[in-house]
N, C-alpha and C positions, 0 to 999 in steps of 0.2 A: 568648597574643594569634593575632587573629583571621588564617586564610586561605582565601584564592581558590581554586578547586579549576575547572576549566575540563574543560568533556565535551557533547554535543550534546543541546538542550535536543528534547527530538522531544513534553513533554506542558507547555503553558505553566500559570502558577499559578506563586504565591508558597506554600510551608508553613515551616513551623516546628516544630521538635517533637526529638525523644531517637534518634540515632541504632541502630536495630537492626543486628546485623550476622547477615546471614544466610549463615553455612556449612553446604554441604553434606560430608557424607561423604565422600569423595577413595573412591573404591570401588575395590577392588585387583585385577582380575583378570583372573585367569589363564585358561592352558588345562590341563586335563588329561585323560582317556583316560579314555574309560567303560567298563567292564565290556560286555561283548555283549551278555549275560542284563539288566543294567537298564538298554540301551537309552528300550528305553522306558516305566522305570517317571521317565529322564531327560525323552523329550517329554512324563509328564505334570505333572513337576514345571512343569517352563516354561508350559505349555496353564494350570495355576491359579495362579499368578502375573498372566500376562493376565489371566484371570479378574477376580484381586483389584484391577491396578489399575485395568482397566477399572469394576470395582466404589467404586473411591476419583473417579474423576473426575465419575459419575452421580453420588453423593451433593454433591460442590461444586459441578453445574448445579442440582442440587438446588435449595443453598441461595441460589442467585444470587438477589435479588427480584423480584418480580412488576411490580413498576414499572422495571427497566429493562432499556432499548432490547434486541431480540431479537437484533442479531448479536452484542454480545457472550456470548452459553452459545454462541453459531457456534463459537464456537472451542477449546469446549471439543470441544462434537459435532464441531467437525474430531479430538481427539485421541483419542476414541472410538470416531472412522471407521479413522485407521490400525491403533488395536489388533487392526482386526476384517479390514482388507485385507487379504490372502496373502502380499504382503510381510516383513510382521512375525509373522501368526500361522501359516504353512507351512511359508516358506522354513528359520526356525530350525531349526524341525523336522527338514527334511531335510537342515541340516548335519548338526541330532545323529545324525544315522541311518546319514548319507552316511560322516561322519569320526568318528563314533567321537567325539563332546568334547561335555564340559560343556556347560552351556544356560549359561550366563556367556557363553562366549568365542564357541556360535553367535550369538546374537543382537549381540556386541562385530563378528564379522566380519560379517553381515549389513545390520549401521550402519555399517561406512567404505564399503561395498556404493551404503547409499542416499542417503550423503554427499559422493561419487563426485560420484552424478549429478550433486546440486543445487549442488554446486560449477562444477559445466562451465559453469551456466547464466549468459549475461550479463544476464538481466534480476534486477534487486540485488533487488528483491521474491521473485522465487522462490526466485534463490541464498538467499534467508531463510531460506528451506523447511526450510536440512538444519538448522534449529535447533529447528525442530519433531522431526524422525527424532531427535536427540539426548534432548529431555523429555520424549518419549516412550522410547525407551530407558533412559533412567536410570533413566524409575520402575520399570520391569518392574524392571527390576538391581538397586535396594533389598528392590524385596520377596521376592529369588530368594537375597539376602542378608539377609535380618530384620532389615532395618534399620529403624525405625519410623517416624513421622510426623511431619514437623519442625516448630518449635514454632508458624509461622506457620499451616500446614496444624489449628492444635487449635481446631478453636468455640470461643473462648472469646474478651475482652475486651481480655486483660488489652498486645495491642498495639495499641491506640487510640492514634490519634494519631503512634505512632511514624515515625520516617522507614526505610523498609530502605534498607540497605546489600550488595549479593550481584554475584557475580561474573557472573550470570544470569539471569534471570526465565523463568519458564516462563504462557501463556495462564493456567491454573489458577492455580499466585504470586498475577496481577493480582488474579483478579475477589476470589480470598479476600482478598486484602490490602482493596481496596476494601470488603468484605461485613464485613471487623474494624474497620471504622473507621478503615488506613493512610494514612497523609498526603502519604509524597509517593513516591516510592523513585528509590536512585545503583544504579547497574548500569555494570560494567568494561568488559561489550564488548556488544555490541547496533550496531542505526544505526536510523534515520528510517523505516524500511521495516518493522519487524521487526513477527510478532505482536503484542509487548510493549509498542510505540510504536504501535501504532494500537489498543489499547485503550486502552492511558494516556489517549488522547485520547480515548476514545470515553465513560469511564469518568469523566473528567473529573481523574485523579492527578495533577499534578506532577510531570516524569519528566522525571531526566537520565540518555544511556546514554555509552557509549564515556567514561565521567571513569577511564582506564586507574590501573591501581596507588590505585585509592577506598580499599581497605581499610588499604592500609599508613600512612594517614596518620589513617581515623578508626578511634576505640576506639568500643566497650559506652554507650551513654547521653551517648555527646560530644550536646552542641546541637550543630545544623545549623539551615538557612535554605539553604533549595533555590529557584533560580526557573531554572524550569523552560522559561521564555523564550529565559533571555541561555545557557541549557545554566555558568549557575554555584551554585554550593555552597560557601557560606562559613562554615567550620567556627568553632563554638567564637567568637562574635560578642560583640564589647562594647554597654556597653548603647547606646550613641548606631546602630552597626550595626541594629543589632535593631527600636528605634524607629524608619528608616527603612521597614525592613520591611514593620513590620508594619503602619506606612502605606498602605504599599502592599498590603499586603491586602485595606484598609475600599478602598480606590480602585478594586481588582479586584473587589468584591463588588457597587460600586456603577455600574460598566461593565456588568457583568452582566445586572443590573434595566434598564438601559438596550437592551439587546443585545436582551432578549427582547421590549421593545414594538416590532423590527422586524422580524418574524416577519412580520403582515401587511400591511407598506407598500412600491411598489412601490422600485425601484431608478433614482431619477432622479437625474442631475445637478443640481448650482443652476442650471447655465443650463438644463436645459428639454431635458436627451439623458439619451433609456429607456436604460437594460443590461439584459442580459440574462445574471443569474445560476444556472447547472444545477449535479447535483453527478455527484461523482462514485464510481462504486460498480462493487465487488466482489461482493459474497454474496446471494442474494434476500431476506434477513433483513436488508438496511442498508435497502430499497428501501423501510420506515417513516420514515427520515431523513427522507428525503426532504422527507416534504409537512414532516414538524413542524418543521424551518427554513422553508420555505415558498420552497424553489427551483423555478422556472418550471418543471424538468423535469431526465431528466438526460443528460449531457453527454456522459459515456465512460463505457461500460458495458461492464467489465474481461469477458470472457466462461474465462480458462485457469483457474479454477478447477473450470471441467468437465471439464475433461483431465487436472486432477490423482492420485495416488494409487490408480490406476487401470490396470488392464494393456491397458484397449483403450480409445480414445478413443470419445466418445459418440454416438450414433447418431441420423440426422434427429427420431424422434419424441421421443428424453429432450430435445433442443435444443430442439424448436416448444413438450414443454410446459412446458420450464425458462420460457422468451419471454413464452409465454401466463402463465403463473402472472405473473409481472412485471407485464402490460401490467394485469392486473384489480389489483393494491394500487397502481401510480401512477395509477388510476382518471383517464384521459386525459392526461393530463401527456405528453408524447413524451419519444422515448430514442432515445440514439444508442447502438446496438449496434456494437460493434469485433470485429472478429474475430481470430478467436488472433493473439497476437500472439508467439509462445518459439521459441525455437531448439532448432536440432536434436540436439541434445543430450536435450530431451526423453523422456525411459520412455514409451515407449506401447504397448510388447508384454512391459513384465515382466524387459526384459531392458534395457542401460545402451547406447545405442547410444556408438558412438568419438566424444569428446572433437573437439574442432575447436579448435585454435589459438589464434585468439581468436577466441570466436565472437560479438562484439560486430560486427564484418567478416564475418560467415561468412550456413550456411543459417537465417534465421531469418525469419518473422512470414510476410508475405505472399508470402515469396519461397519458402520452405518451404511453404506452402499450393499457389502454384501449383508443387511440385514434388511433392507426391503430393492429388492435386487428387479423389480418389475415395475416400483415405482421412479429411483431415484439411477438405476444404474444400470440395466440394458439399454434404456433408449440416447445414453449420452454414450455407451458402449457400440452400439451401430451403428450414431451417426460416423465420430470417428471412423470406424472404419471403414465407414463408406467414405468419409474424407479422403481419405487414405490415397483413393483412384485419379485424384487428380491434384497431388502434390506431395511431397517431402514431409510426411508428418510420423510425428516421433508420440507415443503413448504415454501417459507416466501416473505410474500408480501413488500415490500417497500413503503416510500412517503405515506403514508395511510392518510388518513387527514380528512376525512369525514365518513358515516356510507352510505350512496347512494355510493361512489366509493366499499367500501368492496363488497356491496350487487351485482353490477354489478361482480366484480372477482367471486366471489364463483355463481354467475347462469351462467357464462362464464364456469365454473371449475364443473357443477352440468352436462352441457349441456355437455360436452366433455366424464364427466362417463358414462352416456348415448350411448355413437358413440362406447364407447370403448365394454360394454360390449356385445352393438348389434353385433359388426368385433367377438365377444369371445375372445378380447385381453385382457391378464389379468393385474389388477393392484389393487394395496392395496385400497380398499373402505372406510381404515379409516386411510388413511394417514394424518397429524397433518399437519392442515393450522394456518400458526401464522404473526403476520401483527407488523411491525418495527414499534416504538414509538420514531419520530422521528419531528416532528411537534409538538411545542403548542397547538394546535386545540384536537388531538389527544389523547394526555396526556392528559387534562383538560380532558379529557373522556373518560380516557380508558378502564372504569369500563365497558361503554353499548360496545368496543370493545370486551373487556374482555368474554360477555360473549357468543357472535358469534366467539370464534376464541377455538383454543385447544391450543394454546402459546402466549404469549408477548416476544420481543425483544427489547431492547434499547436500539437504536443508537445514541450513543452521541455526535456524530463530528455536524450531522444537527442543535440536537437537542439543540445542545449550539449555537449555527452559527442561525438557524431561534429564538431562546428566547432574544437575546443580538444583534437585528437585525443588522450585519454583516459581512463582509464577510472574514470566517477565515481566508480567504490567501492574504487577504490586509495589507501589511506589517503600511500602517495610521491608522489606527482603532484593529488588532489584537491583542493590551494589553487589548483587550474587552473580547478574551476569552476563558472564565476561569470555566475550573469545577465549583468551588467552590461556585461562583455566586445562592444566594438561592433560584433566582427566577430556576433557572436549578438545585439545590437538592428538593427543593419541586415537583416538576415536576417528577422527576424520583422518589419521596415518594410516590408520589400521583397515580405511575403506577404500583408499587409495593402491593402497600398496594392491590387495585383493584384484582390483580392478585390472590393475593392471596383470597381474598373477597371470587372470583368466583372459587378458587380450581385449576387454574392452571397455570403452572410453566410459571417464567419472565423472560429472561438472560441478558445481559448489550457484546451488539460488540462492543459496539464505544471502539474506542482508547484511553478512563476512565478506560476502565477495567483492560488494561492489566497498566494501570500507579500507580508503586507504593508504591504513597502518597496517592491514595485513597482506597487502597483493605480495608482498617482497615473500615475507613466513609461505603461504600459501605455494607461493613460483616455487622455494627450497621444500616443500614439504612432497611437491612431486604435480600438485595440479597442474594441467594444460586444459580444461573448460571454465571461463567464466560466465556466468547469466547473470548482470546486475539492471539496474534503471540505467535506462537510457545516458538522463542527467547526468550520469556517475560516467558512460561509457569511457567516453575517450580519453576523462584521467590516468581508467586505468590502462586503457592503453599503452598511457606516457611511461609510467610507472614497468608494464613492462619492458618497453619499447629501449630503456631503461638501465634491465638490471640481469647480471649476469647469472643464471642457474649456478651453475659450478659453486658460483661467491657463493650460496644464498646456502645451497644445501647444507655445508656444514655448520653452519653455522645454526639452520632449524631442527640440524639434527643435535646438536648440543642442543638448543630449547629445552626442546624432549625430553631430555634427562635436567633440568635443569632443578637445581634445590628449596629455592623459597620465588618468591612472587617477586621483589628486588629484583634477582638473578635471572629472572626470563624477561624482566621491563628492558634489563641495562642488555642484555643480548636480542630484543626487537627493536634496540638502537644501534645498536650494528647492525640488522640483518635492512634496515634501511638508510644507512648510509653506506650498501656497496649499491654502488650508482659508476658507473665505468664509462 
């Protein structure tokens, strides 16, 4: 009998194949005392295991096909760099010498300390970086306990066409699977912002995460259907179900071929309205994908990665070199650089700061930068201004909540401009400065912000969270995270209208902009600039090009005044049916 299991779809696509259950040995880590004369031998044992782990990852990286997008290798590089970071290369050795404990236990203690730092972070992407620590530490621990490579890491084709079912996957796992022709994966844990999810989207592997207790129902070699778009796994499908999904696979391949034709086409609605489609980017190696999908620029460049896995924040010179390289890669396309958007719980000096009771409402983003301008803010602002002399740069300030904060930032920027002029350092004096509207207070006062800024950018991830008073990564209240909530939609509409009255651009860079269910609704609300993940840009363009703004505007206005959630859902269905 067929059984349908539901998780979170993180990478679209239909896959049909047999299941392979990836079982990692449960490592028993216990503490024991090392004789004083053997302490250095224990440190050497740890060092050798770390070197071997690094060699394994480099071997995996070398097997990545040259045709693969460069951002894929960057995930493996991240784990290699973590193995070289003092937090894992030196701190466990210090613990061995100080406590005279075994290498496995020292590594576990350091892992716990690092994970505690990440768990305090509010940003869901940064919080899931604790998974990277776990993946790297687990690899070293396996070597310390003389465990051999897992089946999927053995370089052969025995698993080609299989669907991997696991508790979780590392970036290395995902890359190896793609190289061996794995059809899809299902994990019991993980989230939409995990490295595994991001890699799956980049590699085009259908994937589902957070399908709890999947291995309780699935057995080795069971036939599975994975629908990565809907987050559904069908176990032991009957002939009729199998035929239905095979038809969806054929349609999917035809759709991909059609999408490819849109790369060079303009984004323009059926009634002739031009729409700007830009890309959200994080790592410098991601920028080639901006050109590949035909984006008109970068609407959001997250710079947080520059501050990760290091004892000190980057200086002005490092910032400038990174931005200069990025501008060269973009070949004169505009880029919006967001200043540091991270919480006060970030480990900056090798020691964790005291964790906030509620980091989402604490010292983060522009608040943190204004509290520590010399360490965090000034070097980045100076580098962004200097980079503006090299190409079309826009500066974006995150998490503005009051005009006072904006005035403080603008005063700092004006001071930097005066310093650069005095030193005859080139910069663009007209570099656009924008603010993220992601706090309800800012959305309500969007007209006031619009009068003093050159553009606005709506960050729906936090705007929804703060409007609904929820932690969006808390499973117990995640059902309230709803972009269709009327309070959220009215704040979005308020922001769009305020920007229009002040004759400045307004974009949306949150996940809602790339959610295909809401593209027509957003067009109906008046949004004309979208910044989305490169993997979804062409699909967004297809919807834009098949929509009449005039037709959806009336229904969008009705939705804003709907009296129930069911009525709003019905109007959304009607909006998405408005294909000319």
